[in-house]
C-alpha positions as CSV (number, residue, x, y, z in Angstrom):
1,M,19.8,33.0,-45.3
2,N,16.6,35.0,-45.9
3,P,15.2,36.5,-42.7
4,V,12.1,34.8,-41.3
5,P,9.0,37.1,-41.4
6,D,8.1,38.2,-37.9
7,I,4.6,37.0,-38.3
8,Y,5.9,33.4,-38.5
9,R,7.2,33.7,-34.9
10,I,3.8,34.2,-33.5
11,L,1.7,32.2,-36.1
12,P,0.0,30.0,-33.5
13,E,-1.0,33.0,-31.5
14,V,-2.4,34.7,-34.6
15,I,-4.4,31.7,-35.5
16,L,-5.8,31.4,-32.0
17,T,-6.7,35.1,-32.0
18,I,-8.6,34.8,-35.3
19,T,-10.4,31.7,-34.0
20,G,-11.5,33.5,-30.8
21,V,-12.7,36.5,-32.7
22,L,-14.5,34.3,-35.2
23,V,-16.3,32.4,-32.4
24,M,-17.4,35.7,-30.9
25,L,-18.7,37.0,-34.2
26,V,-20.6,33.8,-35.0
27,D,-22.1,33.8,-31.5
28,A,-23.3,37.4,-31.8
29,S,-25.0,36.6,-35.1
30,L,-27.0,33.7,-33.8
31,A,-30.5,34.1,-32.4
32,P,-30.8,33.8,-28.6
33,F,-32.6,30.5,-28.7
34,R,-30.1,28.8,-31.1
35,S,-27.7,26.2,-29.8
36,R,-24.1,27.3,-29.4
37,R,-22.7,23.9,-29.0
38,Y,-21.0,23.7,-32.4
39,L,-19.0,26.8,-31.5
40,G,-16.9,24.5,-29.4
41,G,-16.2,22.4,-32.5
42,L,-15.2,25.6,-34.3
43,A,-12.9,26.6,-31.5
44,A,-11.4,23.1,-31.4
45,A,-10.8,23.2,-35.2
46,G,-9.0,26.5,-34.9
47,T,-6.9,25.3,-32.0
48,T,-5.9,22.2,-34.1
49,V,-4.7,24.5,-36.9
50,A,-2.7,26.4,-34.3
51,Y,-1.3,23.1,-33.0
52,L,-0.1,22.2,-36.5
53,A,1.4,25.7,-36.9
54,S,3.3,25.1,-33.7
55,V,4.8,21.9,-35.1
56,W,5.6,23.7,-38.4
57,Q,7.6,26.2,-36.4
58,L,10.3,23.5,-35.8
59,S,11.3,24.1,-39.4
60,L,12.2,27.7,-38.6
61,P,15.7,28.7,-37.5
62,T,15.9,29.5,-33.8
63,G,15.6,33.3,-33.4
64,T,13.5,36.2,-32.4
65,G,11.1,38.6,-34.0
66,F,9.3,41.9,-33.5
67,S,12.5,43.6,-32.3
68,G,13.6,40.8,-30.1
69,T,10.5,40.5,-28.0
70,V,9.3,36.9,-29.0
71,E,11.3,33.8,-29.8
72,T,10.9,30.6,-31.8
73,S,12.9,27.7,-30.7
74,P,12.5,24.0,-29.8
75,F,11.8,25.1,-26.2
76,T,8.9,27.4,-27.2
77,V,7.5,24.9,-29.7
78,F,7.5,22.2,-27.0
79,F,5.2,24.3,-24.8
80,H,3.1,25.6,-27.7
81,V,2.3,22.1,-28.8
82,L,1.6,21.1,-25.2
83,I,-0.7,24.0,-24.5
84,C,-2.6,23.7,-27.8
85,G,-3.1,20.0,-27.1
86,I,-4.5,20.7,-23.7
87,V,-6.9,23.3,-25.0
88,I,-8.1,20.9,-27.8
89,V,-8.9,18.2,-25.3
90,T,-10.6,20.5,-22.8
91,L,-12.7,22.0,-25.6
92,L,-13.8,18.5,-26.7
93,L,-14.6,17.7,-23.1
94,S,-16.7,20.9,-22.7
95,L,-18.8,19.9,-25.7
96,D,-20.4,17.1,-23.7
97,A,-19.9,18.3,-20.2
98,L,-21.7,21.7,-20.6
99,P,-25.5,21.4,-20.5
100,E,-27.2,22.3,-23.7
101,D,-29.0,25.2,-22.1
102,S,-25.9,26.6,-20.3
103,H,-25.5,30.4,-20.6
104,H,-23.0,32.3,-22.7
105,Q,-21.4,29.2,-24.3
106,G,-19.9,31.4,-27.1
107,E,-18.0,33.5,-24.5
108,Y,-16.9,30.3,-22.7
109,Y,-15.2,28.9,-25.8
110,A,-13.8,32.3,-26.8
111,L,-12.3,32.8,-23.4
112,M,-10.6,29.4,-23.6
113,I,-9.1,30.4,-26.9
114,F,-8.0,33.9,-25.8
115,G,-6.5,32.3,-22.6
116,A,-4.5,30.0,-24.8
117,V,-3.2,33.1,-26.7
118,G,-1.7,34.5,-23.5
119,M,-0.3,31.1,-22.5
120,C,1.5,30.5,-25.8
121,L,2.8,34.1,-25.9
122,L,4.1,33.7,-22.3
123,T,6.2,30.7,-23.3
124,S,7.8,32.5,-26.3
125,A,8.3,36.0,-24.8
126,V,11.8,37.2,-24.3
127,E,10.8,40.7,-23.2
128,L,9.5,41.1,-19.7
129,L,6.8,43.6,-20.6
130,V,5.5,41.1,-23.2
131,V,5.6,38.5,-20.4
132,F,3.5,40.7,-18.2
133,I,0.9,41.3,-21.0
134,A,0.8,37.6,-21.9
135,L,0.3,36.6,-18.2
136,E,-2.6,39.1,-17.9
137,I,-4.3,37.8,-21.1
138,S,-4.1,34.3,-19.7
139,S,-5.1,35.2,-16.1
140,I,-8.1,37.4,-17.0
141,S,-9.6,34.6,-19.1
142,T,-9.2,32.0,-16.3
143,Y,-10.6,34.4,-13.7
144,I,-13.8,34.7,-15.7
145,L,-14.0,31.0,-16.5
146,A,-13.6,30.1,-12.8
147,G,-16.9,31.9,-12.1
148,Y,-18.7,30.5,-15.1
149,R,-21.3,28.8,-12.9
150,K,-22.6,32.1,-11.6
151,E,-25.9,30.6,-10.6
152,T,-24.1,28.9,-7.7
153,G,-22.6,30.5,-4.7
154,K,-19.2,28.8,-5.1
155,G,-18.7,29.9,-8.7
156,P,-18.5,33.7,-8.0
157,E,-16.7,33.0,-4.8
158,A,-14.0,31.1,-6.7
159,A,-13.7,33.8,-9.3
160,I,-13.4,36.6,-6.7
161,K,-10.8,34.8,-4.7
162,Y,-8.8,33.9,-7.7
163,F,-9.0,37.4,-9.1
164,L,-8.0,39.2,-5.9
165,L,-5.1,36.9,-5.0
166,G,-4.0,36.6,-8.6
167,S,-3.9,40.4,-9.0
168,F,-1.8,40.6,-5.8
169,A,0.7,38.1,-7.1
170,T,0.8,39.8,-10.5
171,A,1.8,43.0,-8.7
172,F,4.8,41.2,-7.2
173,L,5.8,40.1,-10.7
174,L,5.4,43.7,-12.1
175,Y,7.4,45.1,-9.2
176,G,10.2,42.6,-9.9
177,I,10.2,43.7,-13.5
178,A,10.5,47.3,-12.4
179,L,13.4,46.4,-10.1
180,V,15.4,44.6,-12.7
181,F,14.8,47.4,-15.1
182,G,16.2,49.8,-12.5
183,A,19.2,47.6,-12.0
184,T,20.1,46.9,-15.7
185,G,18.3,49.5,-17.7
186,T,16.5,46.9,-19.9
187,T,13.6,44.5,-19.8
188,S,15.0,42.2,-22.5
189,V,15.7,38.7,-21.2
190,Y,18.8,38.3,-23.2
191,E,20.2,41.7,-22.3
192,I,19.5,41.0,-18.6
193,A,21.2,37.6,-18.9
194,R,24.3,39.3,-20.3
195,T,24.6,42.3,-18.0
196,A,23.0,41.4,-14.7
197,A,26.0,39.6,-13.3
198,T,28.2,42.6,-13.8
199,E,25.8,45.2,-12.4
200,Q,27.0,46.9,-9.2
201,N,23.7,46.9,-7.4
202,Q,23.2,43.2,-7.0
203,L,20.8,43.7,-4.1
204,L,18.4,45.2,-6.5
205,V,18.8,42.3,-8.9
206,E,18.3,39.8,-6.1
207,G,15.2,41.7,-5.0
208,A,13.8,41.5,-8.6
209,L,14.4,37.7,-8.7
210,A,12.6,37.3,-5.3
211,M,9.6,39.4,-6.5
212,M,9.2,37.5,-9.8
213,L,9.5,34.2,-8.1
214,V,6.6,35.1,-5.8
215,G,4.4,36.0,-8.8
216,I,5.2,32.8,-10.7
217,L,5.0,30.4,-7.8
218,F,1.5,31.7,-7.1
219,K,0.5,30.8,-10.7
220,V,1.7,27.3,-10.3
221,S,0.0,26.9,-6.9
222,A,3.2,26.1,-5.0
223,A,3.2,26.4,-1.2
224,P,3.0,28.8,0.6
225,F,1.2,30.6,-2.3
226,H,-1.4,27.8,-2.7
227,L,-4.3,29.0,-0.6
228,W,-6.5,29.9,-3.6
229,T,-6.3,26.5,-5.2
230,P,-8.8,24.3,-3.3
231,D,-11.6,26.9,-3.3
232,V,-11.1,27.7,-7.0
233,Y,-11.0,24.1,-8.0
234,E,-14.2,23.3,-6.1
235,G,-16.1,26.3,-7.4
236,A,-15.1,26.2,-11.1
237,P,-16.7,23.8,-13.6
238,S,-14.6,20.6,-14.0
239,P,-13.7,21.2,-17.6
240,V,-12.4,24.7,-16.6
241,V,-10.4,23.0,-13.8
242,A,-9.0,20.6,-16.4
243,L,-7.7,23.6,-18.3
244,M,-6.5,25.9,-15.5
245,S,-4.7,23.1,-13.6
246,T,-2.5,22.3,-16.6
247,A,-2.1,24.8,-19.4
248,P,-1.6,28.0,-17.4
249,K,0.8,26.1,-15.1
250,A,2.7,24.8,-18.1
251,A,3.1,28.4,-19.4
252,A,4.2,29.7,-15.9
253,F,6.7,26.9,-15.5
254,A,8.1,27.7,-18.9
255,F,8.7,31.2,-17.8
256,L,10.1,30.0,-14.5
257,L,12.6,27.9,-16.4
258,R,13.6,30.9,-18.5
259,L,13.9,33.1,-15.4
260,V,16.2,30.9,-13.4
261,Y,18.2,29.1,-16.0
262,E,18.5,31.8,-18.7
263,M,18.2,35.1,-16.9
264,F,19.7,34.5,-13.6
265,P,21.8,31.3,-13.8
266,Y,24.6,33.0,-11.8
267,L,22.2,33.4,-8.8
268,R,21.8,29.7,-8.5
269,N,23.1,29.8,-4.9
270,I,20.0,31.9,-4.1
271,W,17.2,30.5,-6.2
272,A,18.1,26.8,-5.8
273,P,17.7,26.7,-2.0
274,V,14.5,28.7,-2.2
275,L,13.0,26.3,-4.7
276,W,14.2,23.4,-2.6
277,V,12.3,24.7,0.3
278,V,9.2,25.5,-1.8
279,A,9.3,22.0,-3.3
280,V,9.4,20.3,0.1
281,L,6.6,22.6,1.5
282,S,4.4,22.0,-1.6
283,M,4.8,18.2,-1.5
284,T,4.3,17.9,2.2
285,I,1.4,20.4,2.7
286,G,-0.4,19.2,-0.4
287,N,-0.3,15.5,0.5
288,L,-1.1,15.9,4.2
289,A,-4.0,18.2,3.4
290,A,-5.3,15.8,0.6
291,L,-5.4,13.0,3.1
292,R,-8.2,14.7,5.0
293,Q,-10.4,15.6,2.0
294,Q,-13.7,13.9,1.2
295,N,-14.5,16.2,-1.7
296,V,-12.9,14.8,-4.9
297,K,-12.1,18.1,-6.5
298,R,-10.5,19.6,-3.3
299,M,-8.5,16.4,-2.9
300,L,-7.2,16.8,-6.5
301,A,-6.5,20.5,-5.8
302,Y,-4.2,19.6,-2.9
303,S,-2.8,16.9,-5.2
304,A,-1.9,19.6,-7.7
305,I,0.0,21.5,-5.0
306,A,2.0,18.3,-4.2
307,H,2.7,17.7,-7.9
308,A,4.1,21.3,-8.2
309,G,6.5,20.3,-5.5
310,Y,7.5,17.1,-7.4
311,L,8.1,19.2,-10.5
312,L,10.1,21.8,-8.6
313,A,12.5,19.0,-7.5
314,A,13.8,19.0,-11.1
315,F,15.0,22.5,-10.7
316,A,17.7,21.1,-8.4
317,G,19.2,19.6,-11.5
318,F,22.1,21.3,-13.4
319,G,21.6,22.9,-16.8
320,S,19.8,21.0,-19.5
321,T,19.1,18.0,-17.2
322,G,16.9,20.0,-14.9
323,I,15.2,21.8,-17.7
324,A,14.4,18.6,-19.7
325,A,13.2,16.8,-16.6
326,A,10.9,19.7,-15.6
327,S,9.5,20.0,-19.2
328,F,8.8,16.3,-19.4
329,Y,7.0,16.3,-16.0
330,I,4.8,19.2,-17.1
331,A,3.7,17.1,-20.2
332,A,3.1,14.0,-18.1
333,Y,1.1,15.8,-15.5
334,A,-1.0,17.6,-18.1
335,A,-2.0,14.4,-19.7
336,M,-3.1,12.5,-16.6
337,N,-4.7,15.5,-14.9
338,V,-6.8,16.5,-17.9
339,G,-7.8,12.9,-18.1
340,I,-8.9,12.6,-14.5
341,F,-10.9,15.8,-14.7
342,A,-12.5,14.6,-17.8
343,V,-13.8,11.6,-15.8
344,V,-14.8,13.8,-12.9
345,S,-16.7,16.2,-15.2
346,I,-19.1,13.3,-16.2
347,A,-19.1,11.2,-13.0
348,G,-19.4,14.1,-10.7
349,G,-21.9,16.1,-12.8
350,Y,-21.7,19.6,-14.3
351,G,-23.1,21.1,-11.1
352,D,-21.0,18.8,-8.8
353,E,-24.1,16.9,-7.8
354,R,-21.8,14.0,-6.7
355,P,-18.8,15.7,-5.2
356,L,-17.7,13.3,-2.5
357,I,-15.5,10.2,-2.7
358,A,-18.5,8.2,-1.3
359,D,-20.5,9.3,-4.4
360,Y,-18.0,7.4,-6.6
361,K,-18.7,4.1,-4.9
362,G,-19.3,1.4,-7.5
363,L,-18.6,3.7,-10.5
364,I,-16.9,0.9,-12.3
365,Y,-20.1,-1.2,-12.2
366,R,-22.2,1.7,-13.5
367,S,-19.7,2.6,-16.2
368,P,-16.8,0.2,-16.6
369,L,-15.0,2.6,-19.0
370,L,-15.2,5.7,-16.8
371,G,-14.4,3.7,-13.6
372,G,-11.5,1.9,-15.3
373,L,-10.0,5.1,-16.7
374,L,-10.4,6.9,-13.3
375,I,-8.4,4.1,-11.7
376,F,-5.8,4.3,-14.5
377,F,-5.3,8.0,-14.1
378,L,-5.1,7.6,-10.3
379,I,-2.4,5.0,-10.8
380,S,-0.5,7.4,-13.0
381,L,-0.7,10.2,-10.4
382,I,0.8,7.8,-7.9
383,G,3.7,7.1,-10.3
384,I,3.2,3.4,-11.0
385,P,5.4,2.1,-13.9
386,F,4.1,2.1,-17.5
387,T,2.3,5.4,-17.0
388,G,3.5,9.0,-17.6
389,G,3.5,9.8,-13.9
390,F,6.2,7.2,-13.3
391,F,8.7,8.6,-15.8
392,G,7.8,12.1,-14.8
393,K,8.8,11.5,-11.2
394,F,11.7,9.3,-12.3
395,Y,13.3,12.1,-14.4
396,S,12.4,14.8,-11.8
397,F,13.9,13.0,-8.8
398,G,16.8,11.8,-11.0
399,A,17.6,15.4,-11.9
400,A,17.5,16.3,-8.2
401,I,19.9,13.5,-7.4
402,G,22.2,14.6,-10.2
403,G,22.2,18.1,-8.8
404,G,23.3,16.9,-5.4
405,A,19.8,17.2,-3.8
406,I,19.6,13.6,-2.6
407,A,17.6,14.6,0.5
408,L,15.0,16.4,-1.7
409,A,14.6,13.2,-3.8
410,I,14.1,11.1,-0.7
411,I,11.5,13.5,0.6
412,G,9.7,13.3,-2.7
413,L,9.7,9.5,-2.7
414,L,8.3,9.5,0.9
415,N,5.6,12.0,-0.1
416,S,4.7,9.8,-3.1
417,G,4.0,7.0,-0.6
418,V,1.8,9.3,1.4
419,A,-0.1,10.4,-1.7
420,A,-0.8,6.8,-2.6
421,A,-3.1,6.6,0.4
422,Y,-5.7,9.1,-0.8
423,Y,-5.4,8.1,-4.4
424,L,-6.0,4.5,-3.6
425,R,-8.9,5.5,-1.3
426,L,-10.7,6.9,-4.3
427,A,-9.7,4.0,-6.4
428,F,-11.1,1.5,-3.9
429,A,-14.4,3.4,-3.7
430,V,-14.7,3.3,-7.5
431,A,-14.0,-0.5,-7.5
432,Q,-16.3,-1.3,-4.5
433,R,-19.6,-3.0,-5.3
434,P,-22.5,-1.5,-3.3
435,E,-24.1,-3.9,-0.9
436,D,-27.6,-2.9,-2.0
437,Q,-28.1,-4.1,-5.6
438,D,-31.3,-2.0,-5.8
439,Q,-29.2,1.1,-4.9
440,L,-26.8,0.3,-7.7
441,A,-29.6,0.0,-10.1
442,R,-31.0,3.4,-9.0
443,M,-27.6,5.2,-9.5
444,P,-27.3,7.1,-12.8
445,S,-25.2,5.6,-15.5
446,P,-22.9,8.3,-17.0
447,Q,-23.3,8.9,-20.7
448,I,-20.2,9.2,-22.8
449,G,-20.6,11.3,-26.0
450,I,-18.3,11.3,-29.0
451,A,-16.5,14.5,-28.0
452,L,-16.0,13.2,-24.4
453,G,-14.8,9.9,-25.8
454,A,-12.3,11.6,-28.0
455,S,-10.9,13.7,-25.1
456,L,-10.6,10.6,-22.9
457,L,-8.9,8.8,-25.8
458,F,-6.3,11.6,-26.3
459,A,-5.6,11.9,-22.5
460,T,-5.2,8.1,-22.1
461,A,-3.1,7.7,-25.2
462,A,-0.8,10.5,-24.1
463,T,-0.4,9.1,-20.5
464,L,0.3,5.6,-21.9
465,A,2.8,6.9,-24.5
466,L,4.7,8.9,-22.0
467,G,4.9,5.9,-19.7
468,I,5.8,3.2,-22.3
469,V,7.7,5.1,-25.0
470,P,8.8,8.4,-23.4
471,G,11.8,8.8,-25.7
472,N,10.3,11.2,-28.2
473,A,8.9,13.5,-25.6
474,L,12.1,13.4,-23.7
475,H,14.2,14.2,-26.8
476,A,11.9,17.1,-27.5
477,A,12.3,18.4,-24.0
478,E,16.1,18.0,-24.2
479,A,16.2,19.9,-27.5
480,G,14.3,22.7,-25.9
481,A,16.6,22.6,-22.9
482,H,19.7,23.1,-25.0
483,T,18.2,26.1,-26.9
484,L,17.0,27.7,-23.7
485,Q,20.6,27.9,-22.4
486,A,22.0,29.3,-25.6
487,P,20.7,32.8,-26.1
488,P,21.5,34.3,-29.5
489,S,24.5,36.7,-29.8
490,T,22.1,39.6,-30.6
491,P,18.5,40.1,-29.7
492,T,17.4,39.8,-33.3
493,E,17.4,37.1,-35.9
494,V,20.0,34.3,-35.7
495,T,21.0,32.0,-38.5
496,V,21.6,28.7,-36.7
497,T,19.3,26.1,-38.2
498,Q,18.0,23.4,-36.0
499,T,19.4,20.5,-38.0
500,S,18.6,18.1,-35.2
501,Q,14.9,18.4,-35.9
């Protein structure tokens, strides 16, 4: 078999990089008074090409490139497709959500694209130094985007908090990489997987695992590393929150799966109890804190912490079962969370003029489409059947039960019941008719543009498809799970063709 050119292994990242550079060049060539809105369309078009390139990578044999630093496999393709899909939807959302006169729109779209480069690279990296670089590319972009509304006090505050705490967490990850290099003499994921179990200094290896877990658990906003989440969600623009609450987490969870199932599977007796405790803390703290919130974005921030716990429950599953369940949950959560923040972007206003639950009262009468979709996404977050949220929790808790963590599944179910209280509180406010009809007439009716309508359509279709016909996504997740657990015999090209695709 002819070797696959290395450039094919990172083709989506190359396309995204070219798109981001092109957006910046076009932006710099325009006069200051010219509209930058169509740059978002250019960014979305380039990301769509990267999406198609990711799907095309399924035709490649599983293997690595660039001296064994990046990999192409059904596992990496699954997350590439997911991340590119999220970025496309958030770019379309931004076209209508950003005011026409908002500052630095070109940089905004370019940062989203460059962030996607880091996220995609993080999912395919099998060299820890590349992991670190990819994580920094993704993080720096989201740090800047979090403070995009610099004219407000909360925007810069969110960016500074996210940057300081994120840098601290990244230091943990880097220190963990240094420890594992000191123990094994390599930073290759496959070499570490082969040699770590036989190394004499296991204490060093276990310390490396602990440090890297801290760094990654911060990125997915799992308790007790969640303190940044509510403030950043509240201070950042809603389209940015739609991105940062899903795509970076998907990339971080992809690396977490690689870390525990591929690099250190023999340390399961250490990482499984730790993730068990983190899952319980995340579910419980997130849901109890969300019960007290009146601000919609802060409530959804604590909801995100709880969902990180639901997802971590899948890590109690053995082998491919746990990997597939976690991967499916990431996809389901991404679809419904992007959808709900798309609604919040319009209903709450770009500047969060209507931030409270009380401000959403009667939304379904002012805009039946937005109100109905908001209730639909809330139902999915609860986990009602025929939505992606239901099967996400079903597979996650099922994997936990299969791994013997029955108590964890029960705690998850109880927490889902608690979560229904604050989700339904918002749903009831949306469906409640104001007593004063004149007040209803004075309330603004949200306008839905073509780009926003497309983003809502994609998010709704994905949430419904994952809840009604989840088979295709689950099969893709299972195919990725099998390849994740089967590292090639050498850190270079392999010749096993994925005939199942």
